[in-house]
C-alpha positions as CSV (number, residue, x, y, z in Angstrom):
1,M,171.2,19.0,-165.1
2,Q,169.1,21.8,-163.6
3,N,166.1,20.7,-161.4
4,L,163.1,22.8,-162.6
5,T,159.7,22.9,-161.0
6,T,156.5,24.7,-161.6
7,I,154.8,26.5,-158.8
8,E,151.1,27.4,-159.1
9,I,149.6,30.3,-157.3
10,S,145.8,30.6,-157.1
11,K,144.5,32.3,-154.0
12,E,141.1,33.7,-153.3
13,D,142.3,37.2,-152.7
14,I,144.4,37.4,-155.9
15,K,141.6,39.0,-157.9
16,F,140.1,42.3,-159.2
17,S,136.6,43.6,-160.0
18,A,136.2,45.6,-163.1
19,A,133.6,46.7,-165.7
20,H,134.1,46.1,-169.4
21,F,132.4,45.4,-172.7
22,T,133.6,42.9,-175.3
23,I,133.7,44.2,-178.9
24,F,132.7,41.5,-181.4
25,N,133.1,43.5,-184.6
26,A,132.6,47.1,-185.9
27,T,128.8,47.1,-185.1
28,E,128.3,44.7,-182.1
29,R,129.4,44.8,-178.5
30,E,128.2,43.7,-175.2
31,R,126.5,46.0,-172.8
32,L,128.8,47.5,-170.1
33,H,128.9,45.0,-167.2
34,G,131.3,43.8,-164.6
35,H,133.1,40.7,-163.4
36,N,135.0,39.5,-160.4
37,Y,138.2,38.3,-162.1
38,A,140.4,35.7,-160.6
39,V,144.1,35.6,-161.5
40,H,146.2,32.4,-161.4
41,L,149.9,32.0,-162.1
42,A,152.1,29.1,-162.9
43,V,155.9,29.9,-162.8
44,T,158.7,27.5,-163.6
45,A,162.1,28.1,-161.9
46,P,165.1,26.1,-160.7
47,V,164.9,24.4,-157.3
48,G,167.8,25.6,-155.1
49,D,170.1,23.5,-153.0
50,D,167.8,24.3,-150.1
51,G,164.9,22.5,-151.9
52,I,162.9,25.7,-152.7
53,C,162.6,28.0,-155.8
54,F,161.9,31.3,-154.0
55,S,159.5,32.7,-151.4
56,Y,155.9,32.3,-152.6
57,K,155.1,35.4,-150.6
58,D,157.1,37.5,-153.1
59,I,155.0,36.1,-156.0
60,K,151.7,36.5,-154.2
61,T,152.6,40.1,-153.2
62,R,153.5,41.0,-156.8
63,L,150.2,39.5,-158.1
64,R,148.1,41.3,-155.5
65,E,149.8,44.6,-156.5
66,L,149.0,44.0,-160.2
67,C,145.4,43.2,-159.4
68,A,145.1,46.3,-157.3
69,T,146.0,48.4,-160.3
70,L,142.9,47.2,-162.2
71,D,140.4,46.9,-159.3
72,E,137.2,48.8,-159.4
73,Y,137.7,50.4,-162.8
74,T,136.0,50.3,-166.2
75,L,138.6,48.8,-168.5
76,L,138.9,50.3,-172.0
77,P,140.9,48.8,-174.9
78,Q,143.1,51.6,-176.2
79,L,144.1,49.5,-179.2
80,S,140.7,48.6,-180.5
81,P,140.2,49.5,-184.2
82,H,136.5,49.9,-183.4
83,L,136.7,52.5,-180.7
84,R,137.5,56.2,-180.9
85,I,138.4,57.7,-177.5
86,E,138.5,61.4,-176.8
87,E,139.2,63.3,-173.6
88,S,137.0,66.1,-172.4
89,A,137.9,67.6,-169.0
90,D,137.3,64.8,-166.6
91,I,135.5,62.5,-169.0
92,Y,136.5,60.0,-171.7
93,L,134.1,60.1,-174.6
94,V,134.1,56.7,-176.2
95,Y,132.6,56.4,-179.7
96,F,131.5,53.0,-181.1
97,N,129.2,52.4,-184.0
98,G,127.4,55.8,-183.7
99,E,127.1,55.6,-179.9
100,K,128.8,58.2,-177.6
101,I,129.6,56.6,-174.3
102,P,130.8,59.1,-171.6
103,L,132.9,57.6,-168.8
104,L,134.5,59.4,-165.9
105,K,138.3,59.4,-166.2
106,S,138.6,58.7,-162.5
107,D,136.6,55.4,-162.9
108,T,138.3,54.3,-166.2
109,L,141.6,52.8,-167.2
110,L,142.8,52.9,-170.8
111,L,144.8,49.7,-171.3
112,P,147.2,48.8,-174.2
113,I,145.0,46.0,-175.3
114,R,142.8,45.3,-178.4
115,N,139.7,44.2,-176.5
116,S,138.6,43.9,-172.9
117,T,138.6,40.1,-172.9
118,V,140.2,37.5,-170.6
119,E,142.6,36.7,-173.4
120,E,143.9,40.2,-173.6
121,L,143.8,40.8,-169.8
122,A,145.9,37.6,-169.3
123,R,148.5,38.9,-171.9
124,Y,148.5,42.4,-170.3
125,L,149.0,41.1,-166.8
126,R,151.6,38.5,-168.0
127,D,153.5,41.4,-169.7
128,C,153.4,43.4,-166.5
129,F,154.6,40.5,-164.4
130,V,157.5,39.6,-166.6
131,G,158.2,43.2,-167.4
132,D,159.9,43.5,-164.0
133,T,163.0,41.8,-165.3
134,Q,164.9,42.1,-162.0
135,F,162.0,40.3,-160.2
136,V,161.9,37.5,-162.8
137,C,165.7,37.1,-163.3
138,T,166.7,37.1,-159.6
139,R,164.3,34.2,-159.1
140,G,165.4,32.3,-162.1
141,I,161.9,32.2,-163.6
142,C,162.0,30.7,-167.0
143,D,158.4,30.1,-167.9
144,V,155.2,31.9,-166.9
145,V,151.5,31.1,-167.6
146,L,149.1,33.7,-166.3
147,K,145.4,32.9,-166.4
148,V,142.5,35.3,-165.9
149,S,139.0,33.9,-165.1
150,S,135.9,36.0,-165.5
151,G,133.8,33.3,-163.7
152,P,133.9,29.6,-163.0
153,G,134.8,27.6,-166.1
154,Q,135.7,30.7,-168.2
155,S,139.2,31.9,-168.5
156,G,142.1,32.8,-170.8
157,S,145.8,32.3,-170.3
158,S,149.0,33.7,-171.8
159,R,152.4,32.2,-171.7
160,W,155.9,33.6,-171.6
161,V,159.1,31.6,-172.0
162,A,162.5,33.2,-171.2
163,D,165.0,33.5,-174.0
164,S,167.5,30.7,-173.7
165,G,170.4,33.2,-174.2
166,R,170.0,35.0,-170.9
């Protein structure tokens, strides 16, 4: 029987700061504002004969790299049915309910998400983390729960479980 354990990583410097607005429906959205998002990860993997799963440093480095890709940007949901996004030179023109919102491309990330919420950001970061199959497989990671917090007491998490056939 394989000895599995869950390792939880939650460090003060595994975070990103970003601007966003949540879209509630076709006519309502939040004002553009920002958060200091914290990222937490729980990974389940087998414990080796040496009593460890893997180097925690590798996981923390990977999480910091993922957070850095989102840090200090305005995050736009490319897949929102309520936004139309056009490009004009160095500007994104974002259309929502009759509003035209210009955003500098250099300050903005278009993400393959439906809304700029902790739920979608958790799924997006989880997919990025497990998308590196070599990283995940070489460590025997079989379960991942990635959580994004937009402030104390407010978070969303997304889970991935490895196929049993691998």
